[in-house]
N, C-alpha and C positions, 0 to 999 in steps of 0.2 A: 660860768654864768648858765642860766636855763634859757632856751629860746624855743619859738614856734618853728617847727620844721616846714619848710616850703618846698618840698620835692619828696618823692618817694625814694626809701632806702631798702635795698635788699643785701643782707649780709648773711655769714656763715652763722648758725645758731649756737655752735659751741664754741665761740671765741668773742671776746670784746673786740669792736671795730672802731678805729680812729678814721674818720673819713675827711678828707680836705673839703673844706667848705668857706662860703663868704657869710659874714655875719653883719648885719645892718640893724638899724633900728626902723621899725615901720610903725606907725600910729602909736608911739610911746613904748614900743614892746620889741624887744629882740626877735628878730627872724633870722633863720640860717638856711642857705641853700647848698646842697652838694655842688661841687664845681665839676665833677667828671666821674665816669664809671672806673671800675678798678683797672682796666687795660690802660688808662691814661693817667694814673694816679701821680706820677713823677711831674708831669706838667701841670697838672691840678694843683699839686702842693705849692708849686712856685707863684701861683696866683691866686692862692688862699690868704685868708687872715684869720682862720679858726678851724678847729678840728672838731666835728661833731661825733659824739661817743654813743654807740650802739651797744648796750651791755650783752654779756653772754647770756644766752636763753631766750633772746628777743627775736633776732633774725631779721624781721621787718618792720618798718615804721613807716607811717603814711603822713600826708599832708595834715598840718595843723596838730600833729603830735608834739607834746612838750620833750625837749631832748636837753642833755647835758652837752655843753660845749666849751672846749679850751681856746682861749683866746691867744693868737699868736703875736707876738710883738713885731712891729714894722719899723724898720730903720731906713730913712731916705738919705741918700748921699747928697 
């Protein structure tokens, strides 16, 4: 899906990045927030329901940028 970014993201320019994030609907529009910085990516992944994608060559994306998002399936026991 495509969503509005609700936090700044800074990644390597020469590689596509998949960043753990939380996807919600705000005012009828998908909104995505990164869950943590790179140092805490494993913990953030366990708390996320999506991955936001920053394509190679971009490096930085700011608030209200439109980004691609992969929705992660959640299964509750």
